N, C-alpha and C positions, 0 to 999 in steps of 0.2 A: 616270233622269228622274223627278223628284219634283214637277214643276210641276202635274200634274193627278192626280186620284184616280179610281179606278173608280167608275162611277155618275154622274159629273158630266155635265151637259148641255153639249156644246161645238159650236162651228162650226169647221170646218177648211177652209181654202182650199187649192186645188190648185196655186196659183202663189205663190211667194215669191222675193224677190231674195236675192242673196248678201251684199249690203251691203259688198262689198270691191272690186268692179270700178270702172272709171272712170265708168260710167254711174250706178252707185249713189252713188258719192262726189259726183257732181254733182247728186244728187237725182232722177235720171231712172230710177227703179227699174223701170219697165215696159219699159225697153230692155235690162235685164240678161238675159244668155243663160241663167243659171240659172233665172230666172223663166219663160222661154219653154220650157225643157226639163222643168220639174217636173211631177209628176202623182202620183196615187195608184197603188197596185198591189194588185190587178189592175184595178180600175175601180169607179166610183161605184155601180153597181147590184149589186155582189157582196154576198154575205151578210156577209163580213168583208173589210176592206181594210187594207193596211199604209200607214201615214203616215210618210214620211221624217222623219228627225230634224230637219232644217232647217224642215220644215213645222210640226212640233210647237213648235219654239222661236219661230218668227216668224209663223206663220199659223194658230194655234189659239187660239180665244177662248171664254171661258165665256159661255154664254147667260144673260142675266138672266132672272129668274123670269117677268117680264111679256112675254117674247118666246117665242112658241110655236115648235115645230119647223117648222111650216108657214111662219111668218114668217121663220124662220132661213134658209129656202131663198132668200130675197130679199136677204140681206146682200151677197153678191158682185155680183149684177146691179146693185143700187143703188150699190155702191161704184164700179163702172165709170162710172156717171153722175157721181158725185162727182168722179172723176178727170178725166173729159171736160170738165166745166164749169170745173174749175180750169185746164185747158189753155187755154181760150178766155176765161177771166176774165169769166164772166157776173156782172153786177152790177145794182144798183138802177137803175130807169128805162130800161134798155135794152129794145128790142123784140127778143124772141127768137122765131124761127120754128122750130117743130118739125115736120119733114116725116116723117110716119108716126106713128100713135098706137097702136102695139102696146104691149107691156109696157115696153120701153125708152123709147118715146116718152112714155108716161104717167108714168114715173118721172122723166124729164127735165122734163116739165111741172111736176110738183110741186116739184122741186128749184129750177127757175128762178123759180117764184113765191115760194119761200121766200127767195130772194136779192133779191126786190123787183122782178123784171123784169115787163114786160108780155108775155104769151105768146099767140102765135097758133099753132094746131095744124092740120095737114091729114091727110087720109086719103081713101081711095076707098070705104071701108066705113062705112055709116051707124051700125052698132053701135059701131065704134071712135070715130067722131066724137062720138057721144053720151057715150061714156066719157071722151073728152078734155075735154068740158065739165064732166062730173061731177068730174073730178080737177083742175079749177081753171083750164083754159085760158080766157083772156079772150075769145077768138074762135076759132071752128072753121070750116074751109073745106073743101068737097069739092075734092080735088086735081084732079078731072077738069074742073072749071069754070074759066073765065077769071077771074083776079083779079090785083090789082096791089098791092104794098106794098113797103116798104123796111125791112129788118131789120138791126140792128147785128151780131146773131149768128144763125147758122142751124145747127141740129143735124139732120143727116140720119140718121133712125132706121129707114130701110127700104132694102132692096136694089134697089128699083125704079129703073130707069135714068131714068125721068121725073123722079123726085125729085132726082136728081143734077143734071139739066139745070135744074130749077126753082131750085135753090140759087143758081146763077150769075145767074139772072134777077132774083132778089129781094134779093140781098145789097146793102147800102148801101156807099157809099164808106168805105174804111178798115175795112170789116167783116171778120168771120172766119167761114168755113164749117168746121164740124167734121163729118168723116165718121165718125160713130159706127158706122154700118153702111155697107157698100160694095156696089156692084152687081157682078154676076158677069162684067162685061166692062169694058174700059178706057173712060174718059170723056174727052170733049174739053173743054179749058179755053178759053174765049173770051179769047185772050191780050191783045187790045187793051184790053178792059175790065179784065182782071186787072192789067195794067200801069198803065193810066191812072187807075184808081180805087183802086189800092193795096190790092187784096183779098188776104187771107191764106187759104190753104187748108191745113188740117191734119187730123190724125186722132188717135184715142186708142185704146189697146189695153189691156185688162185693168185691174187695180187693184193698188195696193201696200198693204202692211199698214196704213199710216196712213189710206188711203182706207177700208179695211175697218173700222177703228176708228170713223171718222166716220160711216160708214153704220150701224153697230151702234147708235151713240148716237142717230142720227136716228130709228131704228125704236123704240128703247127709250123715247125721250122723246115718241113719237107726233107727231113733226114731219112725217114722211112716212107716208102710209097704204099699206102694202104688203099688208095683210090682204085688202083688197078687189080686189087685182090677181089673187088666186088664185081662179079660177072653177071649176076641175075637179080632182078627186082620184080616182086609180085605185089599187086594190090591186096588188101586184107581179104577181099572177097575170093581170092585165089590162094589163100594161105596153104591149103592142102597140096597144091602143086609145088609150092615152095618147099614144103617138108619132104615131098616125094623126091624132088631133085637133090635136096641136101642129103637124103638117105642113100641115094644112088648117083653120086656126083660124076657124071661123065661130061667132060669138057666144061666143067664149072668149078668155081672155087667158093667164094662167099656168096650166100643167097640171103637177101634181106627182104623184109616185108614193109611196104609203104602204107601206113594207116590211112592216108588221106586221098588215096587214088581209087 
């Protein structure tokens, strides 16, 4: 393998498709079984990891000089947003409702704005509502309050069951609901509205190499601000603190671990 040299700065994705199965040949790379089964060995927080050959060939990218290692941690999460918005065809002049303004919500806000949409964002946390406004939402709404709107596209970025229920309440006729995140229990679909209003409900999982390339370019060209999504950094010796903060994110967004500190 001569594609890369020792000392080069790279980003490596853990999921890559085979490019040979029926799903890949139809362009549905995230449905590929190889993509779902792939991973590093032994794991991302190990001192050294083995990267499978297929990941080196299709899922390893040189980091441009103007992308820091910290920003590089956001390439894959942003690529998932790129993939999701392709699935539902977010475009100019649509009203896009983002339910949940954590890291994925804020990334989707920026991406939808870049596509020319009007973006409304919700959350139950004042800190995240403030961040949603900072990252470009045209309007922010406390999800616990009564409100009413109609959106052509809704992206569910929280596992809260309330958000799933709100998605069906606020979707416009012929609209599309994307479950970017899912609740931990089954949801009820209002079947009469679903049928009469011709609503589409879909999901997106992961990202394909083309999405990763697009994400990298968006970060490289400063089209999407991922730097300010990173609010906390911990050395490897304090990794437990990082996990605790990520599990209970008060006044925090993206938490990263610095292996060399």
